[in-house]
Kinemage of the C-alpha trace (Angstrom):
@kinemage 1
@onewidth
@group {chain A} dominant
@subgroup {mainchain}
@vectorlist {calphas} color= white
{ca met a 1} P 125.336 42.422 28.460
{ca phe a 2} L 129.016 43.288 27.899
{ca ile a 3} L 130.017 39.624 28.342
{ca leu a 4} L 127.370 38.481 25.853
{ca lys a 5} L 128.509 41.073 23.288
{ca ser a 6} L 132.131 40.022 23.810
{ca leu a 7} L 131.252 36.356 23.312
{ca leu a 8} L 129.282 37.100 20.152
{ca arg a 9} L 132.090 39.283 18.811
{ca gly a 10} L 134.581 36.510 19.667
{ca lys a 11} L 132.517 33.891 17.832
{ca ala a 12} L 132.211 36.155 14.790
{ca met a 13} L 135.966 36.776 14.822
{ca gln a 14} L 136.675 33.039 15.161
{ca lys a 15} L 134.340 32.267 12.256
{ca ala a 16} L 136.088 34.893 10.102
{ca leu a 17} L 139.483 33.456 11.059
{ca val a 18} L 138.404 29.909 10.160
{ca lys a 19} L 137.214 31.180 6.782
{ca lys a 20} L 140.505 33.011 6.200
{ca val a 21} L 142.639 30.002 7.191
{ca phe a 22} L 140.844 27.692 4.779
{ca ser a 23} L 140.712 30.197 1.913
{ca asn a 24} L 144.193 31.744 2.128
{ca pro a 25} L 147.163 29.398 1.484
{ca ile a 26} L 149.531 31.565 3.541
{ca tyr a 27} L 147.252 31.411 6.580
{ca phe a 28} L 146.655 27.686 5.954
{ca ile a 29} L 150.387 26.992 6.230
{ca ala a 30} L 150.950 29.420 9.127
{ca phe a 31} L 148.071 27.812 11.040
{ca gly a 32} L 149.552 24.341 10.531
{ca phe a 33} L 146.918 23.143 8.049
{ca gly a 34} L 144.211 24.437 10.392
{ca ser a 35} L 145.522 22.796 13.573
{ca gly a 36} L 146.289 26.226 15.053
{ca leu a 37} L 142.562 26.989 15.127
{ca ser a 38} L 142.166 24.702 18.136
{ca pro a 39} L 140.785 26.668 21.097
{ca phe a 40} L 142.773 24.422 23.438
{ca ala a 41} L 146.591 24.214 23.248
{ca pro a 42} L 147.065 25.247 19.603
{ca gly a 43} L 150.845 24.792 19.854
{ca thr a 44} L 150.413 21.214 20.979
{ca cys a 45} L 147.868 20.648 18.195
{ca gly a 46} L 150.332 22.102 15.686
{ca thr a 47} L 152.993 19.686 16.920
{ca leu a 48} L 150.510 16.814 16.630
{ca ala a 49} L 149.849 17.898 13.035
{ca ala a 50} L 153.584 17.545 12.366
{ca ile a 51} L 153.649 13.864 13.351
{ca pro a 52} L 152.136 12.490 10.103
{ca leu a 53} L 154.531 14.681 8.100
{ca tyr a 54} L 157.484 13.321 10.045
{ca tyr a 55} L 156.195 9.754 9.827
{ca phe a 56} L 156.307 9.902 6.025
{ca met a 57} L 159.563 11.888 5.908
{ca gln a 58} L 161.521 9.617 8.268
{ca ser a 59} L 162.283 7.197 5.430
{ca leu a 60} L 163.993 9.922 3.362
{ca ser a 61} L 167.751 10.191 3.167
{ca leu a 62} L 169.223 12.629 5.679
{ca val a 63} L 170.115 14.997 2.824
{ca asn a 64} L 166.567 15.056 1.433
{ca tyr a 65} L 165.055 15.352 4.918
{ca ser a 66} L 167.403 18.269 5.656
{ca leu a 67} L 166.587 20.068 2.396
{ca ile a 68} L 162.829 19.727 2.917
{ca leu a 69} L 163.173 20.901 6.527
{ca leu a 70} L 165.285 23.900 5.481
{ca leu a 71} L 162.726 24.821 2.824
{ca ala a 72} L 159.896 24.485 5.377
{ca ile a 73} L 161.786 26.767 7.789
{ca leu a 74} L 162.461 29.425 5.132
{ca ile a 75} L 158.847 29.318 3.953
{ca gly a 76} L 157.813 29.444 7.615
{ca ile a 77} L 159.716 32.649 8.304
{ca trp a 78} L 157.895 34.271 5.403
{ca val a 79} L 154.367 32.913 6.050
{ca cys a 80} L 154.588 33.635 9.785
{ca asp a 81} L 155.778 37.163 9.027
{ca val a 82} L 153.003 37.828 6.492
{ca thr a 83} L 150.314 36.335 8.747
{ca glu a 84} L 151.540 38.163 11.851
{ca arg a 85} L 151.623 41.520 10.049
{ca asp a 86} L 148.189 40.920 8.514
{ca met a 87} L 146.694 40.001 11.901
{ca gly a 88} L 148.530 42.766 13.745
{ca ile a 89} L 149.357 40.386 16.620
{ca his a 90} L 152.914 39.322 17.468
{ca asp a 91} L 153.332 35.533 17.692
{ca tyr a 92} L 149.599 34.775 17.753
{ca ser a 93} L 149.094 31.380 19.415
{ca gly a 94} L 147.275 29.977 16.371
{ca ile a 95} L 150.325 30.490 14.157
{ca val a 96} L 151.849 27.039 14.608
{ca trp a 97} L 154.068 26.470 11.570
{ca asp a 98} L 156.950 27.119 13.968
{ca glu a 99} L 155.830 24.054 15.953
{ca val a 100} L 155.597 21.970 12.776
{ca cys a 101} L 159.164 22.902 11.822
{ca gly a 102} L 160.373 22.627 15.412
{ca phe a 103} L 159.151 19.053 15.655
{ca gly a 104} L 160.786 18.308 12.301
{ca leu a 105} L 164.100 19.631 13.631
{ca thr a 106} L 163.704 17.719 16.908
{ca met a 107} L 163.333 14.508 14.910
{ca trp a 108} L 166.262 15.197 12.550
{ca ala a 109} L 168.396 11.998 12.402
{ca ala a 110} L 166.346 10.530 15.267
{ca pro a 111} L 165.884 6.814 15.787
{ca lys a 112} L 162.829 5.556 13.929
{ca gly a 113} L 159.626 4.312 15.507
{ca trp a 114} L 156.640 5.423 17.536
{ca leu a 115} L 158.530 5.400 20.853
{ca trp a 116} L 160.953 7.999 19.495
{ca ile a 117} L 158.159 10.057 17.989
{ca ala a 118} L 156.467 10.144 21.414
{ca ile a 119} L 159.703 11.027 23.223
{ca gly a 120} L 160.513 13.717 20.640
{ca phe a 121} L 156.994 15.139 20.928
{ca phe a 122} L 157.222 15.307 24.729
{ca leu a 123} L 160.700 16.864 24.738
{ca phe a 124} L 159.878 19.463 22.098
{ca arg a 125} L 156.667 20.523 23.863
{ca leu a 126} L 158.546 20.654 27.191
{ca phe a 127} L 161.275 22.977 25.901
{ca asp a 128} L 158.819 25.059 23.861
{ca ile a 129} L 156.576 25.612 26.895
{ca val a 130} L 159.266 26.041 29.588
{ca lys a 131} L 161.485 28.183 27.309
{ca pro a 132} L 164.872 27.915 29.079
{ca trp a 133} L 167.468 30.586 28.310
{ca pro a 134} L 167.912 31.919 25.635
{ca ile a 135} L 164.570 30.744 24.224
{ca ala a 136} L 162.445 33.071 26.394
{ca trp a 137} L 164.653 36.019 25.423
{ca met a 138} L 164.342 35.127 21.719
{ca asp a 139} L 160.574 34.804 22.090
{ca arg a 140} L 160.336 38.342 23.504
{ca lys a 141} L 163.015 40.179 21.522
{ca leu a 142} L 163.309 38.821 17.991
{ca pro a 143} L 161.012 40.503 15.494
{ca arg a 144} L 158.264 39.282 13.222
{ca gly a 145} L 158.332 35.974 11.343
{ca phe a 146} L 161.987 35.365 12.145
{ca gly a 147} L 161.281 35.681 15.867
{ca val a 148} L 158.201 33.468 15.640
{ca met a 149} L 160.284 30.689 14.088
{ca val a 150} L 163.627 31.000 15.880
{ca asp a 151} L 162.478 30.489 19.470
{ca asp a 152} L 160.793 27.212 18.480
{ca leu a 153} L 163.820 26.116 16.482
{ca met a 154} L 165.997 26.750 19.541
{ca ala a 155} L 163.573 24.698 21.667
{ca ala a 156} L 163.951 21.999 19.010
{ca val a 157} L 167.748 22.096 19.355
{ca tyr a 158} L 167.408 21.520 23.116
{ca ala a 159} L 164.913 18.707 22.475
{ca trp a 160} L 167.194 17.203 19.805
{ca ile a 161} L 170.136 17.124 22.220
{ca ala a 162} L 167.980 15.506 24.920
{ca leu a 163} L 166.474 12.992 22.468
{ca his a 164} L 169.862 11.893 21.172
{ca gly a 165} L 171.242 11.809 24.721
{ca ile a 166} L 168.423 9.472 25.763
{ca ser a 167} L 169.030 7.345 22.676
{ca tyr a 168} L 172.759 7.102 23.340
{ca phe a 169} L 172.769 6.575 27.103
{ca phe a 170} L 169.716 4.352 27.472
{ca phe a 171} L 169.358 2.474 24.200
{ca tyr a 172} L 172.801 2.308 22.588
């Protein structure tokens, strides 16, 4: 009976969360346009949601791309902070705007094309999941919206270095 009650409570909570994400613009952004609602690998789904954004942004000048990315990061710190405080859960897995921005940073000044998008996606997910030093420390120690964003941005820096290294050593 306890398991059944827990499942029913979980479904009711999920339904309420879906409603909140699609009715509250702050949640909508924090949940990566709803991609963070995925019950399976929400971080990966959030990164997948970033691909169409990157695809359309890759033709921008580096200055415009950088300004939009910086704005997305600053907005992300705020929306992740507000959403985290409202939910009362630190770095809830459904909050995936950090993945959206992380993928954008990974792809900053990257070679264009689907091969590079796939390589960037793989590298970013690898570093975000494995969390080499100091990413794991940042994930545990940095507070609120800033902490939610910074560990993924650091994973993106690692992925960016690897992506450009692959580009230089294997394709240049």
